[in-house]
C-alpha positions as CSV (number, residue, x, y, z in Angstrom):
1,M,0.0,0.0,0.0
2,K,1.3,3.5,-0.9
3,I,0.9,6.5,1.3
4,S,1.9,10.0,0.3
5,L,3.6,12.2,2.9
6,N,2.2,15.4,1.5
7,W,-1.3,13.9,1.4
8,L,-0.9,12.8,5.1
9,K,-0.1,16.4,6.0
10,D,-3.5,17.4,4.8
11,Y,-5.0,15.7,7.9
12,I,-2.3,15.8,10.5
13,E,0.5,18.2,11.4
14,L,3.8,16.5,10.8
15,D,7.1,18.4,11.2
16,Q,9.3,15.3,11.9
17,P,11.9,14.2,9.4
18,V,10.6,11.7,6.9
19,E,12.9,9.0,8.3
20,K,11.4,9.5,11.8
21,I,7.9,9.2,10.4
22,S,8.9,6.1,8.5
23,Q,10.4,4.5,11.6
24,T,7.3,5.5,13.7
25,L,4.9,3.8,11.2
26,T,7.0,0.7,11.3
27,D,7.1,0.6,15.1
28,T,3.3,0.8,15.3
29,G,2.9,-2.2,13.0
30,L,2.6,-0.4,9.6
31,E,6.0,-1.6,8.3
32,V,7.5,0.8,5.8
33,E,9.1,-1.5,3.2
34,G,10.2,1.3,0.9
35,L,10.5,5.1,0.8
36,E,10.8,7.0,-2.5
37,E,10.9,10.6,-3.6
38,F,8.1,11.7,-6.0
39,G,8.1,14.7,-8.2
40,K,5.3,15.6,-10.5
41,I,7.8,17.0,-13.1
42,E,9.8,14.3,-14.8
43,G,13.5,15.2,-14.6
44,G,12.8,17.5,-11.6
45,L,13.6,20.6,-13.7
46,E,17.3,19.8,-13.5
47,G,19.4,22.0,-15.7
48,L,16.7,24.7,-16.0
49,V,17.6,28.2,-14.7
50,I,16.1,31.7,-14.7
51,G,17.6,33.9,-17.3
52,E,17.1,37.5,-18.5
53,V,16.8,38.4,-22.2
54,L,19.3,41.2,-22.8
55,T,18.9,41.6,-26.6
56,C,16.5,40.3,-29.2
57,E,16.9,40.7,-32.9
58,K,15.4,39.1,-36.0
59,H,17.3,36.2,-37.4
60,P,18.8,37.2,-40.8
61,N,18.1,33.9,-42.4
62,A,14.6,33.0,-40.9
63,D,11.5,35.2,-40.6
64,K,10.1,33.3,-37.6
65,L,13.3,33.1,-35.6
66,S,15.0,35.6,-33.3
67,I,18.6,35.8,-32.1
68,T,18.8,36.6,-28.4
69,T,21.5,37.0,-25.8
70,V,20.5,35.8,-22.4
71,D,22.1,36.3,-19.0
72,I,21.9,33.0,-17.1
73,G,24.3,34.0,-14.3
74,T,27.5,33.0,-16.0
75,D,30.5,35.1,-16.9
76,S,29.1,36.0,-20.3
77,P,25.6,36.0,-21.9
78,S,24.5,33.0,-23.9
79,P,23.5,33.4,-27.5
80,I,20.1,31.5,-28.0
81,V,18.1,31.3,-31.2
82,C,14.4,31.3,-30.3
83,G,11.3,30.7,-32.4
84,A,8.7,32.0,-29.9
85,P,6.7,35.0,-31.2
86,N,6.5,36.7,-27.8
87,V,10.2,36.8,-27.0
88,A,11.5,40.3,-26.2
89,A,14.4,42.0,-24.5
90,G,14.0,42.6,-20.8
91,Q,12.0,39.4,-20.1
92,K,12.8,37.0,-17.3
93,V,12.5,33.5,-18.8
94,I,13.2,29.8,-18.2
95,V,16.4,28.6,-20.0
96,A,17.4,25.0,-20.6
97,T,21.2,25.0,-20.5
98,V,23.4,22.9,-22.8
99,G,23.4,19.3,-21.6
100,T,19.9,19.5,-20.1
101,T,17.3,16.8,-21.0
102,L,13.8,18.0,-21.4
103,Y,10.6,15.9,-21.0
104,P,7.8,17.7,-22.9
105,K,4.3,16.6,-22.3
106,G,3.1,14.2,-24.9
107,H,6.5,14.0,-26.7
108,D,9.7,12.1,-26.4
109,S,12.5,13.6,-24.3
110,F,15.4,15.3,-25.9
111,K,18.8,16.7,-24.9
112,I,19.8,20.4,-25.4
113,K,23.1,20.7,-27.4
114,K,25.2,23.6,-28.6
115,A,24.1,24.0,-32.2
116,K,24.0,26.3,-35.3
117,I,20.5,27.2,-36.4
118,R,20.4,28.7,-39.9
119,G,24.0,29.7,-39.5
120,E,23.7,31.3,-36.0
121,V,25.1,29.8,-32.8
122,S,22.6,28.7,-30.1
123,E,23.7,27.7,-26.7
124,G,20.5,26.7,-24.9
125,M,16.7,27.0,-25.2
126,I,14.2,29.5,-23.9
127,C,11.3,27.3,-22.9
128,A,7.5,27.2,-23.1
129,E,5.5,25.5,-20.3
130,D,4.8,22.3,-22.2
131,E,8.5,21.9,-23.0
132,I,9.4,21.5,-19.4
133,G,6.4,19.4,-18.4
134,L,4.5,22.1,-16.5
135,G,1.4,22.4,-18.7
136,A,0.1,22.1,-22.3
137,G,0.6,25.7,-23.4
138,H,2.8,26.2,-26.5
139,D,1.7,29.6,-27.7
140,G,5.0,31.2,-26.5
141,I,7.7,31.1,-24.0
142,M,7.1,31.5,-20.3
143,V,7.6,35.1,-19.1
144,L,8.2,35.3,-15.4
145,E,7.5,37.9,-12.8
146,T,10.4,37.5,-10.4
147,K,13.3,39.3,-8.8
148,L,15.3,36.1,-8.3
149,P,18.9,36.5,-9.7
150,N,19.8,35.2,-13.1
151,G,21.1,31.7,-12.9
152,T,18.7,30.6,-10.1
153,P,17.6,27.0,-10.5
154,A,14.0,27.0,-11.9
155,I,12.8,24.7,-9.2
156,E,13.3,27.4,-6.7
157,Y,11.0,29.7,-8.6
158,F,8.2,27.2,-9.1
159,D,8.5,25.9,-5.5
160,L,7.4,22.4,-6.6
161,D,6.0,20.4,-3.8
162,E,8.2,17.3,-3.7
163,D,6.8,14.4,-2.0
164,Y,7.8,11.1,-0.3
165,I,5.9,7.9,-0.9
166,F,5.8,5.2,1.9
167,E,5.4,1.7,0.6
168,I,3.7,0.0,3.6
169,G,3.6,-3.8,3.9
170,L,0.0,-3.9,5.3
171,T,-0.9,-7.0,7.2
172,P,-4.4,-8.4,6.5
173,N,-5.6,-7.6,10.0
174,R,-5.0,-3.8,9.7
175,A,-8.2,-3.0,7.7
176,D,-8.3,0.3,9.6
177,A,-5.1,1.6,8.0
178,T,-6.0,1.2,4.3
179,S,-6.1,5.0,3.8
180,H,-4.3,8.2,4.5
181,I,-6.6,9.1,7.4
182,G,-6.4,5.5,8.7
183,T,-2.6,5.7,8.7
184,A,-2.7,9.2,10.3
185,R,-4.6,7.6,13.3
186,D,-1.4,5.8,14.4
187,L,0.7,8.9,14.0
188,K,-1.9,10.8,16.0
189,A,-1.6,8.3,18.9
190,V,2.2,8.5,18.9
191,F,2.8,12.2,18.3
192,G,-0.3,13.5,20.1
193,K,-1.5,15.4,17.1
194,D,-5.2,15.9,16.2
195,I,-6.6,14.7,12.9
196,Q,-8.3,17.3,10.7
197,W,-11.1,15.5,8.9
198,P,-12.4,17.2,5.7
199,A,-15.3,19.5,6.3
200,V,-18.7,18.5,4.9
201,D,-20.8,21.0,6.7
202,Q,-21.4,22.9,3.4
203,F,-23.3,19.9,2.0
204,K,-26.9,20.7,1.0
205,V,-29.4,19.4,-1.5
206,D,-29.7,21.8,-4.4
207,N,-32.9,20.4,-5.9
208,H,-34.9,17.2,-6.2
209,D,-34.7,16.8,-10.0
210,L,-33.5,13.1,-9.9
211,T,-34.7,10.7,-7.3
212,I,-33.4,7.2,-7.5
213,E,-35.3,4.6,-5.5
214,V,-33.1,2.0,-3.6
215,E,-34.1,-1.4,-2.4
216,V,-31.8,-3.8,-0.5
217,E,-33.0,-7.4,-0.8
218,N,-30.0,-8.9,0.9
219,S,-29.3,-7.0,4.1
220,E,-26.9,-9.7,5.3
221,A,-24.6,-9.0,2.5
222,C,-25.3,-5.3,2.5
223,P,-26.0,-4.1,6.1
224,R,-25.9,-0.4,5.0
225,Y,-26.4,1.3,1.6
226,S,-26.2,5.1,1.1
227,G,-26.5,7.1,-2.1
228,L,-27.6,10.3,-3.8
229,S,-28.0,11.9,-7.2
230,I,-26.1,14.6,-9.0
231,T,-27.3,16.2,-12.2
232,N,-25.9,18.5,-14.9
233,A,-22.3,17.4,-14.3
234,K,-19.7,18.1,-16.9
235,V,-17.4,15.1,-17.0
236,Q,-13.9,16.1,-18.1
237,E,-10.2,15.9,-17.1
238,S,-9.5,16.4,-13.4
239,P,-7.6,19.5,-12.2
240,E,-3.9,19.1,-11.7
241,W,-4.0,18.8,-7.9
242,L,-6.3,15.8,-8.1
243,Q,-4.3,14.2,-10.8
244,N,-1.1,14.6,-8.9
245,R,-2.6,13.0,-5.7
246,L,-3.5,9.9,-7.7
247,L,-0.3,9.9,-9.7
248,S,1.7,9.9,-6.5
249,L,0.2,6.5,-5.7
250,G,0.7,5.2,-9.2
251,L,-3.0,5.5,-10.2
252,A,-3.9,6.8,-13.7
253,P,-6.4,9.7,-13.7
254,I,-9.6,8.9,-15.6
255,N,-12.0,11.8,-15.3
256,N,-13.2,14.3,-12.6
257,V,-15.9,12.0,-11.3
258,V,-14.1,8.7,-11.2
259,D,-11.0,10.4,-9.9
260,V,-13.0,11.8,-6.9
261,T,-14.2,8.4,-6.0
262,N,-10.7,7.1,-6.1
263,F,-9.5,10.1,-4.1
264,V,-12.0,9.6,-1.3
265,L,-11.2,5.8,-1.2
266,H,-7.5,6.5,-0.6
267,E,-8.3,9.4,1.7
268,M,-10.5,7.7,4.2
269,G,-10.8,4.0,3.1
270,Q,-14.4,4.1,2.0
271,P,-15.0,2.7,-1.5
272,L,-17.5,4.6,-3.7
273,H,-19.0,3.9,-7.1
274,A,-20.5,6.4,-9.6
275,F,-23.2,5.2,-11.9
276,D,-24.4,6.9,-15.1
277,A,-28.0,7.6,-14.1
278,A,-29.1,7.3,-17.7
279,H,-28.4,3.5,-17.5
280,I,-30.4,3.0,-14.3
281,A,-33.7,1.6,-15.7
282,D,-36.9,2.8,-14.0
283,N,-34.7,5.1,-11.7
284,K,-34.4,2.2,-9.3
285,V,-31.4,0.5,-7.7
286,I,-31.8,-3.0,-6.3
287,V,-29.1,-4.7,-4.2
288,K,-29.6,-8.4,-4.6
289,T,-28.1,-11.7,-5.8
290,L,-28.9,-13.1,-9.2
291,A,-29.6,-16.7,-10.3
292,E,-26.6,-19.1,-10.5
293,G,-25.0,-18.9,-13.9
294,S,-26.3,-15.5,-14.8
295,T,-23.8,-13.6,-17.1
296,F,-22.4,-10.1,-16.5
297,T,-19.9,-8.1,-18.5
298,T,-17.4,-6.2,-16.3
299,L,-15.5,-3.0,-17.1
300,D,-12.6,-5.1,-18.5
301,E,-15.0,-6.3,-21.2
302,K,-15.0,-9.9,-19.9
303,E,-18.3,-11.8,-19.5
304,R,-18.5,-13.6,-16.2
305,K,-20.8,-16.3,-14.9
306,L,-22.1,-15.3,-11.5
307,L,-22.5,-17.4,-8.4
308,S,-25.8,-17.3,-6.5
309,T,-23.9,-15.7,-3.6
310,D,-22.4,-12.8,-5.8
311,L,-24.1,-9.6,-4.5
312,M,-25.0,-7.4,-7.4
313,I,-26.2,-3.8,-7.8
314,C,-29.1,-4.0,-10.3
315,N,-31.4,-1.6,-12.0
316,G,-35.2,-1.6,-12.0
317,K,-35.3,-4.4,-14.6
318,N,-33.1,-6.6,-12.4
319,E,-30.2,-6.2,-14.8
320,G,-26.8,-6.2,-13.2
321,M,-24.8,-2.9,-13.2
322,C,-22.0,-3.7,-10.8
323,I,-20.6,-6.6,-8.8
324,A,-21.1,-5.1,-5.3
325,G,-17.8,-4.0,-3.7
326,V,-15.7,-5.6,-6.5
327,F,-16.0,-4.3,-10.0
328,G,-18.3,-2.1,-12.2
329,G,-20.2,-3.1,-15.3
330,I,-19.2,-2.0,-18.8
331,R,-22.5,-0.2,-19.5
332,S,-23.2,1.8,-16.3
333,G,-19.9,3.6,-15.7
334,V,-19.3,7.3,-16.0
335,T,-18.0,8.5,-19.3
336,E,-17.5,11.9,-21.0
337,T,-21.1,11.8,-22.2
338,T,-22.5,11.3,-18.7
339,T,-24.4,14.2,-17.3
340,D,-26.4,12.7,-14.4
341,I,-24.9,10.5,-11.7
342,F,-26.0,8.2,-8.9
343,L,-23.3,8.0,-6.3
344,E,-23.1,4.9,-4.1
345,S,-21.4,4.6,-0.6
346,A,-22.1,1.2,1.0
347,Y,-21.0,-1.2,3.7
348,F,-20.8,-4.7,2.3
349,S,-20.1,-7.9,4.2
350,A,-16.4,-8.8,4.1
351,D,-17.3,-12.5,3.7
352,F,-19.5,-12.0,0.6
353,V,-17.0,-9.7,-1.1
354,R,-14.1,-12.0,-0.3
355,K,-15.8,-15.0,-1.8
356,T,-16.8,-13.2,-4.9
357,A,-13.5,-11.5,-5.5
358,Q,-11.7,-14.9,-5.0
359,H,-14.0,-16.8,-7.4
360,H,-13.7,-14.3,-10.2
361,Q,-10.1,-13.5,-9.5
362,L,-10.8,-9.8,-9.3
363,K,-8.6,-7.8,-7.0
364,T,-9.5,-4.1,-7.0
365,D,-8.8,-1.2,-4.6
366,A,-12.5,-1.5,-3.5
367,S,-12.4,-5.3,-2.9
368,F,-9.1,-5.0,-1.1
369,R,-10.8,-2.9,1.6
370,Y,-14.2,-4.6,1.7
371,E,-12.6,-8.0,2.1
372,R,-10.8,-6.8,5.2
373,G,-13.7,-4.8,6.6
374,T,-14.6,-1.1,6.2
375,D,-16.3,1.4,8.6
376,P,-20.1,1.2,8.6
377,Y,-20.3,4.5,10.4
378,I,-18.8,6.7,7.6
379,T,-20.8,5.8,4.5
380,V,-22.9,9.0,4.6
381,Y,-19.9,11.2,5.6
382,A,-17.8,9.8,2.6
383,L,-20.8,10.3,0.4
384,K,-21.1,14.0,1.4
385,R,-17.3,14.5,0.9
386,A,-17.4,13.0,-2.6
387,A,-20.6,14.8,-3.6
388,L,-19.1,18.2,-2.6
389,L,-15.9,17.5,-4.6
390,I,-17.9,16.3,-7.7
391,K,-20.1,19.4,-7.5
392,E,-17.1,21.6,-7.3
393,L,-15.2,20.0,-10.2
394,T,-18.1,19.3,-12.5
395,G,-20.4,22.2,-11.9
396,G,-23.3,19.8,-11.2
397,S,-26.1,20.0,-8.6
398,I,-26.9,17.6,-5.8
399,S,-30.4,16.6,-6.9
400,S,-31.8,14.2,-4.2
401,E,-31.8,13.6,-0.5
402,I,-29.4,11.1,0.8
403,V,-30.8,7.5,0.7
404,D,-29.5,5.6,3.8
405,I,-30.8,2.1,4.3
406,Y,-29.5,0.8,7.6
407,P,-32.0,-1.6,9.2
408,A,-29.8,-3.1,11.9
409,K,-27.4,-0.7,13.5
410,I,-23.9,-2.2,14.0
411,K,-22.8,-1.6,17.6
412,P,-19.4,-1.2,19.0
413,L,-17.8,-4.2,20.7
414,D,-17.2,-4.2,24.5
415,V,-14.1,-6.0,25.7
416,A,-13.3,-6.4,29.5
417,V,-9.6,-5.6,30.3
418,K,-7.8,-6.3,33.6
419,Y,-4.8,-4.1,34.5
420,R,-2.9,-7.1,35.9
421,N,-3.2,-8.7,32.5
422,V,-1.9,-5.6,30.8
423,D,1.1,-5.6,33.0
424,R,1.6,-9.3,32.7
425,L,1.5,-9.6,28.9
426,I,3.5,-6.4,28.2
427,G,6.1,-7.3,30.9
428,K,6.1,-3.8,32.3
429,Q,3.7,-1.8,34.4
430,I,2.4,1.2,32.4
431,D,0.7,4.1,34.1
432,V,-3.1,3.8,34.1
433,N,-3.5,7.3,32.6
434,R,-1.1,6.5,29.8
435,I,-3.1,3.4,29.0
436,H,-6.3,5.5,28.8
437,D,-4.6,8.2,26.7
438,I,-3.4,5.6,24.2
439,L,-6.8,3.9,23.8
440,T,-8.6,7.2,23.6
441,A,-6.2,8.4,20.8
442,L,-7.1,5.2,18.9
443,D,-10.8,5.9,19.2
444,I,-11.2,3.1,21.7
445,K,-13.5,4.4,24.5
446,V,-12.6,3.5,28.1
447,K,-15.7,3.0,30.3
448,N,-16.8,1.1,33.5
449,E,-13.4,1.8,35.1
450,S,-12.6,0.2,38.4
451,E,-9.4,-0.5,40.4
452,S,-8.9,-3.8,38.7
453,G,-9.7,-2.9,35.1
454,F,-12.2,-1.3,32.6
455,T,-14.3,-2.0,29.6
456,A,-12.9,-1.0,26.2
457,E,-15.5,0.0,23.6
458,I,-14.1,-0.9,20.2
459,P,-15.4,0.9,17.1
460,P,-16.6,-1.4,14.3
461,Y,-13.8,-0.4,11.9
462,R,-11.3,-2.1,14.2
463,V,-12.2,-5.5,13.0
464,D,-8.9,-6.9,14.4
465,V,-9.6,-6.0,18.0
466,T,-12.0,-8.5,19.5
467,R,-10.2,-9.9,22.7
468,E,-8.5,-8.6,25.8
469,A,-5.1,-9.6,24.3
470,D,-5.9,-7.5,21.2
471,V,-6.6,-4.4,23.3
472,I,-3.3,-5.0,25.2
473,E,-1.5,-5.2,21.8
474,E,-3.0,-1.8,20.9
475,I,-1.5,-0.4,24.1
476,L,1.9,-1.9,23.5
477,R,2.3,-1.0,19.8
478,I,1.7,2.7,20.6
479,Y,3.6,2.7,23.8
480,G,6.4,1.1,21.9
481,F,7.9,-2.3,21.9
482,N,11.4,-0.7,22.2
483,N,10.3,0.9,25.5
484,V,9.9,-2.4,27.2
485,D,13.1,-3.5,28.8
486,L,14.3,-7.0,28.2
487,P,14.3,-9.1,31.4
488,D,17.3,-11.1,32.7
489,F,15.4,-14.3,32.0
490,V,13.2,-14.7,28.9
491,K,9.7,-16.1,29.5
492,S,6.3,-15.9,28.0
493,D,2.8,-15.5,29.2
494,F,-0.7,-16.1,27.9
495,L,-4.4,-15.4,28.7
496,A,-5.9,-18.6,27.3
497,N,-7.0,-21.5,29.5
498,F,-5.5,-24.9,28.6
499,P,-7.1,-28.3,29.5
500,A,-5.4,-30.7,31.9
501,I,-2.8,-33.0,30.3
502,D,-4.1,-36.6,29.9
503,P,-1.1,-38.9,29.3
504,D,-3.3,-41.6,28.0
505,S,-5.2,-39.6,25.4
506,V,-3.0,-40.5,22.5
507,Q,-3.2,-44.3,23.3
508,K,-7.0,-44.0,23.6
509,S,-7.3,-42.3,20.2
510,I,-5.1,-44.9,18.6
511,T,-7.0,-47.8,20.3
512,E,-10.4,-46.4,19.1
513,L,-9.1,-45.9,15.5
514,L,-7.8,-49.4,15.2
515,A,-10.8,-51.0,16.8
516,S,-13.2,-49.1,14.5
517,N,-11.2,-50.5,11.5
518,G,-11.7,-54.2,12.6
519,F,-8.6,-54.7,14.7
520,Y,-8.7,-56.7,18.0
521,E,-6.8,-55.8,21.1
522,I,-5.2,-58.6,23.1
523,L,-3.4,-58.6,26.4
524,T,-0.6,-61.1,26.8
525,N,1.2,-62.4,29.9
526,S,4.4,-60.6,30.8
527,L,7.4,-62.9,30.4
528,T,10.3,-62.3,32.8
529,K,13.1,-64.1,34.6
530,P,12.0,-66.6,37.4
531,D,14.7,-65.1,39.6
532,Y,12.5,-62.1,40.1
533,A,9.9,-64.3,41.8
534,E,12.4,-65.4,44.4
535,Q,13.2,-61.8,45.3
536,A,9.6,-60.4,45.3
537,E,7.5,-61.0,48.3
538,N,4.2,-60.8,46.5
539,L,5.1,-63.4,43.9
540,N,4.8,-67.2,44.5
541,E,7.8,-69.0,43.0
542,A,5.8,-72.2,42.6
543,H,3.5,-70.5,40.1
544,S,6.2,-69.7,37.7
545,V,5.9,-71.2,34.2
546,Q,9.1,-73.0,33.3
């Protein structure tokens, strides 16, 4: 799993060195297996400097070229032949010096060499924004407003936000940490910093132009289903900030609607799905299973035969639109022609999703999270977050109330914890207040406290914390394994009860197995030396068999 440091900083204040953050994540159980630098500009603008055009004259042998001299901070100005129509003396510009490799958007890279262009020497290149990978504009060279001295590296002017990407070897039990906010929770507990959740208080329904009815037939597989409609959306390329967030994780941007759903998934761990409302027959969504052997074509254009346990999102004609929590259908996804959208945010059973994903060999970002267990409490919050972003980026309107089908509320789990067991398993007595602070920072509520212990109220998204030993492990991993001194003698402890050892149990099992397979058990007389009878008081020597 990839986590962006800059993205993390949107939710929690982090001023520690990246190496410290990496080590802290590893110490809390989110092992950082790799750390790499990420820059949105290929080549990192290396070799590009700020220059000042000192002179600009028409090229004697080409009407569309100009001969310039440019101060790039060296001992003498550099002669550069430029074809841009807007080049003029007195401009501050970006110059690619000789030896620099440029990576223009949509074109192959090339290296700047000293050359003669129509008979005139050129030692460098004055650049347009597309030629250095900063945009698509090619109408003319970039003209800067800056007082930075000539020769200053261009990267200092653009102040590009370089990033670090953590590659985390996420263990299957840590379903809570499959997102940036989920990862930030552990850093919050260790560093004592608050998490700033994205604000959704501006959410409001603009009109009621598109109402989609929702029916959940299988509430075991789908305990909670939330959704809303958005109309008059303009589907197009996402803004640069959103593309860069996804690119930093190795994800390819698609469009401003699909990109928002992927953004929110990696932001808070809640998978979302956007349907083209035009393909929702009868304006109705039905969450159900279809008959064994039913066919469904997924986004990868493969026709799949469904199991009777595959949960499907269907339209009003009982036609499948999406394999719930796993993969979308080829006909109902959002494209550049989509204008109206139905946005889904649901909590699906991990067991159902896991079985379906395994059977169809479909591993997606959504199924990765649903298989491990998502948070049933944030479906509506994530829906509002995504709807506000889609509204902002597409110009659409929120055109329905939120549908939220949640028949059986999922309650937190209560786990009794004894202080003596905390001390015994950790091997060190930790202050009671410190224990409470750690658990509270992890969103685990401490209640029913007494001198001997307390009850820990576990939120549903912590699917891995179900026993007293699990709660104690939470305390230890935040307190720090390295903060527990090694004893002089190594020993282990446990909380489980073990049955009394029966030395005859193996013999009994073997006896029963053989007898049940037709074997007979016999007991023979023991043969021994007759001399023993002479020495033993309880044996009669006359009865010995010679």
